[in-house]
Structures are given as C-alpha cells and as structure tokens.
DOTOR-845623 format. One record per residue (C-alpha): residue number from 1; residue in one letter; x, y, z. Coordinates in steps of 0.25 Angstrom, whole numbers, padded with zeros to 4 digits. Example, Ala and Ser with C-alpha at 12.3 -4.5 7.8 and 13.67 -1.06 7.14 Angstrom:
! residues 2
ATOM   seti   tormar      c1      c2      c3
ATOM      1        a    0049   -0018    0031
ATOM      2        s    0055   -0004    0029
END
This chain:
! residues 430
ATOM   seti   tormar      c1      c2      c3
ATOM      1        m   -0083    0028   -0026
ATOM      2        p   -0087    0041   -0034
ATOM      3        a   -0082    0040   -0046
ATOM      4        s   -0084    0052   -0057
ATOM      5        d   -0085    0049   -0073
ATOM      6        a   -0075    0061   -0077
ATOM      7        s   -0065    0053   -0067
ATOM      8        e   -0069    0040   -0075
ATOM      9        d   -0067    0043   -0087
ATOM     10        r   -0053    0053   -0085
ATOM     11        d   -0043    0048   -0092
ATOM     12        p   -0030    0044   -0081
ATOM     13        e   -0021    0046   -0090
ATOM     14        q   -0025    0062   -0089
ATOM     15        p   -0024    0065   -0075
ATOM     16        d   -0028    0079   -0069
ATOM     17        g   -0018    0090   -0071
ATOM     18        d   -0015    0088   -0056
ATOM     19        a   -0012    0073   -0057
ATOM     20        s    0001    0075   -0066
ATOM     21        p    0013    0068   -0060
ATOM     22        v    0020    0076   -0048
ATOM     23        s    0031    0085   -0055
ATOM     24        t    0045    0082   -0054
ATOM     25        t    0051    0095   -0046
ATOM     26        g    0052    0092   -0030
ATOM     27        p    0056    0077   -0026
ATOM     28        a    0046    0071   -0037
ATOM     29        s    0055    0064   -0047
ATOM     30        r    0054    0055   -0060
ATOM     31        q    0066    0047   -0054
ATOM     32        p    0061    0045   -0040
ATOM     33        l    0072    0040   -0033
ATOM     34        r    0083    0053   -0038
ATOM     35        s    0074    0061   -0028
ATOM     36        a    0079    0061   -0014
ATOM     37        a    0065    0061   -0007
ATOM     38        f    0058    0048   -0014
ATOM     39        r    0072    0042   -0011
ATOM     40        w    0068    0044    0005
ATOM     41        f    0055    0040    0001
ATOM     42        l    0060    0029   -0006
ATOM     43        a    0068    0024    0006
ATOM     44        g    0057    0028    0017
ATOM     45        q    0049    0020    0012
ATOM     46        s    0056    0008    0009
ATOM     47        i    0060    0007    0025
ATOM     48        s    0046    0008    0027
ATOM     49        m    0041   -0004    0016
ATOM     50        a    0051   -0012    0022
ATOM     51        g    0046   -0013    0037
ATOM     52        s    0030   -0011    0031
ATOM     53        a    0035   -0024    0022
ATOM     54        m    0036   -0031    0035
ATOM     55        s    0024   -0027    0043
ATOM     56        p    0012   -0035    0038
ATOM     57        l    0018   -0050    0039
ATOM     58        a    0025   -0043    0052
ATOM     59        l    0012   -0038    0059
ATOM     60        a    0003   -0048    0052
ATOM     61        f    0013   -0060    0060
ATOM     62        g    0016   -0051    0073
ATOM     63        v    0001   -0049    0073
ATOM     64        l   -0002   -0065    0073
ATOM     65        q    0010   -0068    0082
ATOM     66        v    0004   -0061    0094
ATOM     67        t   -0012   -0061    0092
ATOM     68        g   -0012   -0075    0082
ATOM     69        s   -0024   -0069    0076
ATOM     70        a   -0028   -0064    0062
ATOM     71        a   -0038   -0057    0069
ATOM     72        w   -0029   -0047    0075
ATOM     73        l   -0020   -0045    0062
ATOM     74        s   -0033   -0041    0055
ATOM     75        a   -0035   -0031    0066
ATOM     76        v   -0019   -0025    0068
ATOM     77        s   -0019   -0024    0053
ATOM     78        t   -0034   -0018    0051
ATOM     79        a   -0030   -0007    0062
ATOM     80        a   -0018   -0002    0054
ATOM     81        l   -0026   -0003    0041
ATOM     82        v   -0038    0004    0045
ATOM     83        p   -0032    0016    0050
ATOM     84        m   -0022    0016    0037
ATOM     85        v   -0035    0017    0028
ATOM     86        a   -0040    0027    0036
ATOM     87        t   -0029    0036    0035
ATOM     88        l   -0028    0035    0020
ATOM     89        l   -0036    0046    0016
ATOM     90        l   -0032    0055    0028
ATOM     91        g   -0017    0051    0023
ATOM     92        g   -0019    0056    0009
ATOM     93        g   -0025    0070    0012
ATOM     94        i   -0010    0072    0021
ATOM     95        a   -0002    0066    0010
ATOM     96        d   -0007    0076    0000
ATOM     97        r   -0007    0088    0010
ATOM     98        h    0007    0085    0016
ATOM     99        r    0019    0082    0012
ATOM    100        r    0020    0066    0010
ATOM    101        d    0033    0064    0015
ATOM    102        t    0029    0071    0030
ATOM    103        v    0018    0061    0030
ATOM    104        l    0025    0050    0028
ATOM    105        r    0036    0053    0039
ATOM    106        l    0026    0054    0048
ATOM    107        t    0018    0042    0045
ATOM    108        s    0030    0033    0043
ATOM    109        l    0033    0039    0059
ATOM    110        g    0020    0035    0064
ATOM    111        a    0019    0021    0057
ATOM    112        g    0034    0019    0061
ATOM    113        l    0030    0020    0076
ATOM    114        t    0016    0013    0077
ATOM    115        q    0024    0002    0069
ATOM    116        a    0032    0001    0080
ATOM    117        g    0022    0001    0090
ATOM    118        v    0017   -0013    0083
ATOM    119        a    0030   -0018    0082
ATOM    120        f    0032   -0016    0098
ATOM    121        l    0017   -0023    0100
ATOM    122        l    0022   -0037    0092
ATOM    123        l    0033   -0036    0098
ATOM    124        a    0029   -0037    0113
ATOM    125        h    0017   -0046    0110
ATOM    126        q    0006   -0035    0116
ATOM    127        n   -0007   -0035    0113
ATOM    128        p   -0011   -0035    0099
ATOM    129        m   -0023   -0023    0103
ATOM    130        f   -0011   -0013    0103
ATOM    131        l   -0008   -0016    0089
ATOM    132        l   -0021   -0009    0083
ATOM    133        p   -0018    0002    0085
ATOM    134        l   -0002    0003    0082
ATOM    135        s   -0008   -0003    0070
ATOM    136        a   -0018    0009    0068
ATOM    137        l   -0008    0019    0069
ATOM    138        n    0000    0014    0060
ATOM    139        g   -0012    0012    0050
ATOM    140        i   -0015    0026    0051
ATOM    141        f    0000    0030    0048
ATOM    142        q    0000    0021    0037
ATOM    143        g   -0012    0028    0031
ATOM    144        l   -0005    0042    0032
ATOM    145        t    0005    0037    0025
ATOM    146        k   -0001    0030    0013
ATOM    147        p   -0004    0042    0005
ATOM    148        a    0008    0049    0007
ATOM    149        l    0014    0036    0000
ATOM    150        r    0005    0036   -0011
ATOM    151        g    0008    0052   -0014
ATOM    152        i    0023    0053   -0011
ATOM    153        v    0029    0046   -0023
ATOM    154        s    0022    0058   -0032
ATOM    155        n    0030    0066   -0024
ATOM    156        l    0042    0060   -0026
ATOM    157        a    0040    0055   -0041
ATOM    158        a    0037    0061   -0053
ATOM    159        g    0032    0054   -0067
ATOM    160        r    0038    0040   -0069
ATOM    161        g    0045    0041   -0057
ATOM    162        i    0033    0039   -0049
ATOM    163        q    0032    0025   -0055
ATOM    164        q    0047    0022   -0051
ATOM    165        a    0044    0029   -0037
ATOM    166        s    0032    0018   -0036
ATOM    167        s    0040    0008   -0041
ATOM    168        l    0051    0011   -0032
ATOM    169        l    0044    0011   -0019
ATOM    170        a    0036   -0001   -0024
ATOM    171        s    0049   -0008   -0026
ATOM    172        v    0054   -0005   -0012
ATOM    173        r    0040   -0007   -0006
ATOM    174        n    0040   -0023   -0012
ATOM    175        a    0055   -0026   -0008
ATOM    176        t    0052   -0022    0005
ATOM    177        r    0039   -0032    0005
ATOM    178        i    0049   -0042   -0001
ATOM    179        l    0058   -0041    0011
ATOM    180        g    0050   -0038    0021
ATOM    181        p    0037   -0049    0024
ATOM    182        t    0049   -0059    0023
ATOM    183        a    0058   -0051    0033
ATOM    184        a    0043   -0049    0041
ATOM    185        g    0043   -0064    0041
ATOM    186        l    0055   -0067    0047
ATOM    187        l    0055   -0057    0056
ATOM    188        t    0041   -0062    0061
ATOM    189        a    0043   -0076    0061
ATOM    190        s    0056   -0073    0071
ATOM    191        v    0054   -0063    0079
ATOM    192        g    0040   -0058    0078
ATOM    193        g    0033   -0047    0070
ATOM    194        g    0036   -0035    0078
ATOM    195        w    0049   -0036    0073
ATOM    196        a    0045   -0032    0058
ATOM    197        i    0033   -0022    0064
ATOM    198        a    0047   -0017    0069
ATOM    199        a    0054   -0013    0057
ATOM    200        d    0040   -0009    0051
ATOM    201        a    0042    0002    0060
ATOM    202        a    0056    0006    0058
ATOM    203        s    0054    0006    0045
ATOM    204        f    0043    0016    0045
ATOM    205        l    0052    0024    0055
ATOM    206        l    0064    0024    0045
ATOM    207        a    0055    0028    0034
ATOM    208        a    0051    0040    0042
ATOM    209        a    0065    0046    0042
ATOM    210        f    0065    0043    0027
ATOM    211        f    0055    0051    0026
ATOM    212        a    0060    0062    0032
ATOM    213        r    0070    0063    0023
ATOM    214        m    0062    0065    0011
ATOM    215        s    0054    0078    0008
ATOM    216        l    0045    0083    0000
ATOM    217        p    0041    0096   -0007
ATOM    218        d    0031    0103    0004
ATOM    219        l    0018    0104   -0001
ATOM    220        p    0011    0117   -0006
ATOM    221        p    0006    0127    0004
ATOM    222        r   -0010    0124    0005
ATOM    223        s   -0018    0135    0001
ATOM    224        d   -0029    0141    0011
ATOM    225        g   -0040    0136    0001
ATOM    226        a   -0033    0120    0001
ATOM    227        p   -0042    0110    0003
ATOM    228        t   -0044    0103    0017
ATOM    229        m   -0041    0089    0019
ATOM    230        i   -0054    0084    0019
ATOM    231        g   -0056    0092    0007
ATOM    232        e   -0043    0085    0001
ATOM    233        l   -0046    0072    0004
ATOM    234        r   -0058    0075   -0005
ATOM    235        e   -0052    0077   -0014
ATOM    236        g   -0044    0066   -0015
ATOM    237        w   -0056    0057   -0014
ATOM    238        g   -0062    0064   -0026
ATOM    239        y   -0051    0062   -0035
ATOM    240        f   -0050    0045   -0030
ATOM    241        s   -0065    0043   -0031
ATOM    242        s   -0067    0050   -0046
ATOM    243        t   -0054    0040   -0051
ATOM    244        p   -0059    0030   -0054
ATOM    245        w   -0046    0022   -0058
ATOM    246        i   -0042    0024   -0043
ATOM    247        w   -0054    0021   -0035
ATOM    248        t   -0058    0007   -0044
ATOM    249        v   -0043    0003   -0042
ATOM    250        t   -0044    0008   -0025
ATOM    251        s   -0057   -0001   -0025
ATOM    252        a   -0051   -0013   -0032
ATOM    253        f   -0039   -0012   -0021
ATOM    254        a   -0047   -0011   -0009
ATOM    255        v   -0055   -0023   -0011
ATOM    256        f   -0040   -0031   -0014
ATOM    257        n   -0035   -0025   -0003
ATOM    258        a   -0045   -0029    0006
ATOM    259        v   -0042   -0043    0000
ATOM    260        n   -0028   -0043    0001
ATOM    261        m   -0026   -0038    0014
ATOM    262        g   -0036   -0047    0021
ATOM    263        v   -0033   -0061    0013
ATOM    264        w   -0016   -0058    0013
ATOM    265        q   -0014   -0049    0025
ATOM    266        i   -0022   -0055    0035
ATOM    267        l   -0024   -0070    0031
ATOM    268        g   -0011   -0073    0024
ATOM    269        p   -0002   -0070    0037
ATOM    270        v   -0013   -0078    0045
ATOM    271        m   -0013   -0090    0034
ATOM    272        a    0003   -0089    0032
ATOM    273        n    0004   -0090    0046
ATOM    274        d    0000   -0103    0047
ATOM    275        t    0004   -0109    0033
ATOM    276        i    0018   -0103    0029
ATOM    277        g    0021   -0092    0039
ATOM    278        a    0026   -0080    0041
ATOM    279        e    0038   -0083    0034
ATOM    280        g    0029   -0087    0022
ATOM    281        w    0021   -0077    0022
ATOM    282        g    0032   -0065    0021
ATOM    283        l    0038   -0073    0010
ATOM    284        v    0024   -0073    0002
ATOM    285        l    0023   -0059    0005
ATOM    286        s    0039   -0055    0002
ATOM    287        t    0036   -0064   -0013
ATOM    288        r    0024   -0053   -0015
ATOM    289        g    0033   -0041   -0013
ATOM    290        v    0044   -0046   -0023
ATOM    291        g    0032   -0048   -0033
ATOM    292        a    0030   -0031   -0029
ATOM    293        l    0046   -0029   -0029
ATOM    294        l    0046   -0035   -0043
ATOM    295        a    0034   -0027   -0049
ATOM    296        g    0039   -0014   -0040
ATOM    297        v    0054   -0014   -0048
ATOM    298        v    0047   -0016   -0060
ATOM    299        m    0039   -0006   -0060
ATOM    300        v    0049    0005   -0059
ATOM    301        k    0052    0003   -0075
ATOM    302        l    0039   -0003   -0079
ATOM    303        t    0028    0008   -0085
ATOM    304        v    0014    0002   -0089
ATOM    305        r    0006    0011   -0098
ATOM    306        r   -0009    0005   -0092
ATOM    307        p   -0005    0001   -0080
ATOM    308        m   -0018   -0001   -0070
ATOM    309        v   -0024   -0012   -0079
ATOM    310        p   -0011   -0023   -0077
ATOM    311        a   -0008   -0018   -0062
ATOM    312        l   -0023   -0021   -0057
ATOM    313        s   -0023   -0035   -0067
ATOM    314        a   -0010   -0037   -0060
ATOM    315        m   -0018   -0035   -0046
ATOM    316        t   -0026   -0046   -0046
ATOM    317        l   -0012   -0056   -0044
ATOM    318        g   -0013   -0048   -0031
ATOM    319        a   -0026   -0058   -0027
ATOM    320        v   -0020   -0072   -0030
ATOM    321        p   -0010   -0073   -0016
ATOM    322        l   -0023   -0071   -0009
ATOM    323        i   -0031   -0083   -0015
ATOM    324        l   -0019   -0093   -0014
ATOM    325        l   -0016   -0089    0000
ATOM    326        g   -0030   -0093    0003
ATOM    327        t   -0029   -0105   -0004
ATOM    328        g   -0016   -0109    0005
ATOM    329        a   -0005   -0107   -0006
ATOM    330        n    0008   -0110   -0001
ATOM    331        t    0021   -0098    0001
ATOM    332        f    0025   -0100   -0015
ATOM    333        w    0013   -0097   -0021
ATOM    334        l    0009   -0086   -0012
ATOM    335        a    0022   -0080   -0013
ATOM    336        a    0022   -0081   -0028
ATOM    337        t    0007   -0075   -0031
ATOM    338        a    0010   -0063   -0020
ATOM    339        f    0022   -0061   -0031
ATOM    340        a    0014   -0061   -0042
ATOM    341        a    0005   -0052   -0032
ATOM    342        g    0015   -0042   -0026
ATOM    343        v    0020   -0040   -0041
ATOM    344        a    0006   -0035   -0047
ATOM    345        s    0003   -0028   -0033
ATOM    346        e    0017   -0019   -0035
ATOM    347        f    0014   -0016   -0050
ATOM    348        f    0000   -0012   -0047
ATOM    349        t    0006   -0003   -0035
ATOM    350        v    0016    0003   -0045
ATOM    351        v    0005    0007   -0055
ATOM    352        w   -0005    0012   -0046
ATOM    353        e    0005    0021   -0036
ATOM    354        t    0010    0026   -0052
ATOM    355        v   -0003    0031   -0057
ATOM    356        h   -0008    0036   -0044
ATOM    357        n    0003    0046   -0043
ATOM    358        t    0003    0047   -0057
ATOM    359        h   -0012    0051   -0061
ATOM    360        v   -0018    0056   -0044
ATOM    361        p   -0016    0071   -0044
ATOM    362        q   -0004    0074   -0034
ATOM    363        r   -0012    0080   -0024
ATOM    364        l   -0020    0069   -0023
ATOM    365        i   -0010    0058   -0024
ATOM    366        s   -0012    0055   -0009
ATOM    367        r   -0026    0056   -0006
ATOM    368        v   -0029    0048   -0018
ATOM    369        g   -0020    0037   -0011
ATOM    370        a   -0026    0037   -0001
ATOM    371        h   -0039    0035   -0006
ATOM    372        d   -0034    0022   -0014
ATOM    373        e   -0027    0017   -0002
ATOM    374        f   -0039    0021    0007
ATOM    375        w   -0049    0014   -0001
ATOM    376        s   -0041    0002   -0005
ATOM    377        f   -0039    0000    0009
ATOM    378        v   -0053    0000    0016
ATOM    379        p   -0057   -0013    0014
ATOM    380        i   -0043   -0018    0020
ATOM    381        p   -0046   -0021    0034
ATOM    382        i   -0060   -0026    0029
ATOM    383        g   -0052   -0037    0021
ATOM    384        q   -0043   -0039    0033
ATOM    385        l   -0053   -0039    0043
ATOM    386        s   -0063   -0048    0036
ATOM    387        t   -0053   -0058    0031
ATOM    388        p   -0051   -0067    0042
ATOM    389        l   -0066   -0067    0045
ATOM    390        l   -0067   -0071    0030
ATOM    391        a   -0056   -0079    0030
ATOM    392        a   -0063   -0086    0044
ATOM    393        t   -0077   -0089    0037
ATOM    394        f   -0074   -0093    0022
ATOM    395        g   -0059   -0096    0024
ATOM    396        t   -0047   -0091    0018
ATOM    397        v   -0046   -0098    0004
ATOM    398        a   -0060   -0091    0001
ATOM    399        v   -0057   -0077    0007
ATOM    400        a   -0041   -0076   -0001
ATOM    401        v   -0046   -0085   -0014
ATOM    402        t   -0060   -0074   -0014
ATOM    403        g   -0052   -0062   -0007
ATOM    404        g   -0042   -0065   -0019
ATOM    405        t   -0051   -0065   -0031
ATOM    406        v   -0057   -0053   -0026
ATOM    407        a   -0046   -0045   -0026
ATOM    408        a   -0041   -0049   -0040
ATOM    409        v   -0054   -0045   -0046
ATOM    410        a   -0054   -0029   -0039
ATOM    411        m   -0041   -0027   -0045
ATOM    412        l   -0049   -0029   -0060
ATOM    413        v   -0060   -0021   -0057
ATOM    414        p   -0053   -0006   -0056
ATOM    415        l   -0048   -0011   -0072
ATOM    416        l   -0060   -0008   -0076
ATOM    417        v   -0060    0007   -0074
ATOM    418        p   -0055    0014   -0089
ATOM    419        s   -0048    0024   -0082
ATOM    420        l   -0039    0016   -0074
ATOM    421        r   -0034    0007   -0087
ATOM    422        r   -0031    0019   -0092
ATOM    423        i   -0021    0025   -0082
ATOM    424        e   -0007    0028   -0085
ATOM    425        i    0006    0029   -0078
ATOM    426        n    0019    0035   -0081
ATOM    427        r    0014    0044   -0090
ATOM    428        d    0022    0054   -0088
ATOM    429        s    0037    0048   -0086
ATOM    430        e    0043    0053   -0099
END
C-alpha cells in the first residue's frame, strides 16, 4: 500500500489540527457515565454483546448438529463474513455522513430479524442451504454496524474519558464472553444451538430499542460543494494508506485473523466435538473471557504512556492456544493459555481503540476505522475455507502449530515502524 515519506516521518504525538479530541460540549464527556447518551449506548451494547457472546458457539454446534459437516460450518461462517467485510467501507462512509445513533438503531433491527430467521431454521432442522442467504444478510448489517461503533465513542466521550469509555465497554463485553459461551454450551447440549441463536436475535432487537433512547446532536448541514460519498471514501483511503502506524498494524492483523479464525473457530469446535465436547469448549472460551475482563477492568485506570510496543508484544500470547489446540492439549491447558490470550487481546483492543479515537481526525474516524477492519478481515474467509483442506492434507498438528507461529511473528513486525513506537495516548488527560 502506498505510504509517503512525509507520513512516515510525521510524529504521531503531533496530530493534524482536525485530529484534536472532540469537544466536551454536547454528549461528549471526560466522565462518560455522567452522560445519559453514553449510558443508553452502554446499556444497548451490553444487551447486544450478551447475545452475541453465545452466537459463535451456538451457531457452530447448531450447524454441526444439523449437518455433521465441518464444510457446512465453514460455508455458513463464510457466508456471513464475506458480505460483512464487503460492506465495511460503505459503512464507514455512512457513519461519517449520518448520525451514528440512527445507524445503530437500523442495523441492530435488521440483525435481530435475520438472526431470528437463522434460529428458526436451526430449530426446525430445515435444509442448511437456507442458512446461507440469512447469514449473508446478517453479515451486511454487521458490516454497516462496525464503523459506527468505531466512531461513536468519540461522540460520547472526550479526553481521558475516551479510554475510560473504551475500557467500560470492554469490561462489559468480556463479562458477557465469560457467561455467554458457557450458557450457549449448556443450551446447545440440552435443547440445541437454535435457542441460543434466538436469544441473540432478541438481544439485537432490545438493543435497537435502547439505541432509540440515545440522541446525538444533528450533524451540520452539508454545503453544496461538499464531497460525494465516493469522494469521502477516497479521502478515508488516502489518510489510511499514508499513515504507516495504522496500516502496518492492520496488515499484521490480516495475517493473525486469518490464522486465528481458521484454526480456532473452524478446527476448534470440530476437534472439541470429538474430545472435550461443547461444554468443555464453552469453558475454554469463557476462561478467555475472564482474562479479557480482567484486562478491561485494569485498563479503566491504567495509563501506559507509549503503549503500542507492550500491546503488540503481548499479542504474541494469542498464538499459544492455537499451537496447543493442534497438539491435543486438555481442557486445563487450553483454558490457561486462553486466559492469557484474553488478557493480551483486550489490552491491545483498549489501547488501539484509544489511539484510534485520539489520533485520527474526528471527521474521518469511521472511514479510517472501516479500512482498518476491512483489510484485517479480508483474509479471514481464506483462512476459514482453506484450514479444513490444509488440515486434511497436512494434519491438524502441522496446521495449528505452523499457523500459531506465523501469527505470533506477524504481531512483532509493526514494531519496526518508528512512528508507531512513539505514539502516546491520554496526552490531554489533565
């Protein structure tokens, strides 16, 4: 990707003039819990994340119960992922042009309706072919949602409140990850994965109702000479591609995500189905959530002056569970390494979201965030589709161990960029 020497040499501690943190007027606050808009957003997100925490395990074992095929699981997962990735950039343009609370209401409603359809098909044991279009529609709504979520924190919080808001959201997200997989595993083992998917559908619909109570200020009217949607999308790409500290991290996660989603989310449930079962796999995922919750709580108060080096270095721990999964580790060791991976992953997530909201211009946040997610998600379908084939050819041990090693190395490569190592956060916290 193109990157100018000027952007390489630019000190990220001195952002562009329009990259300054959002004003504390309106709903944005340095103490986000005092903002009614943020409280409604937090409530809606909490409900939505509670349902979504059950969805991956429930969908995986629900599809396996109906089809008994890893290929079908891969196809259904990919059917949702490809449209989601394809609509991310459009979602970034929409979220920067329209009120993000309105976007979230509409996309949550759509996601709830499509998940309800998936739940019905699983509960009724219908032909799995019908899951594909519903999964695709759900992926579209998710693709339109993610850029709005990436940008809305800076609408609701300012200064040090940005990291506090991100940490609060991370804490809630990880609390649901602790309970969600275990609940999904128990539901799946007792009455089937369709009921957990139905709960996810209900959570989207309830979240839409909460988002309806959240009101952001109207955007300024657009002038006659304002850029078109295409022009604005090009502007977002120009900023992203000329900022090495962003696109190098995105590239690293493109590799990491492809490996992780292929090995952990595709091979993981298939291997667990024959060994530790849905309950054991749910326990492993929940333990990862415990680690992530711990990190999220700590990050509410912890400030690291230059956080990108420790954040990316810690992410190498995220590759260890992949290696142990391939070597046939038992539930205890999978859970222990998943806990460490959860701590590392959430530490990085809070740091990256805070850096993004602090250093990227407010008017570009959703578009740049969309590029970050788009390019890091594009290789995931390749990983999901190729992993079963590679495992059949070379064996699960070779695929998991090699993939885990590659993922760990990928996390260290961005540290070669000087501007990334110099990034500071919370510089305006006082």
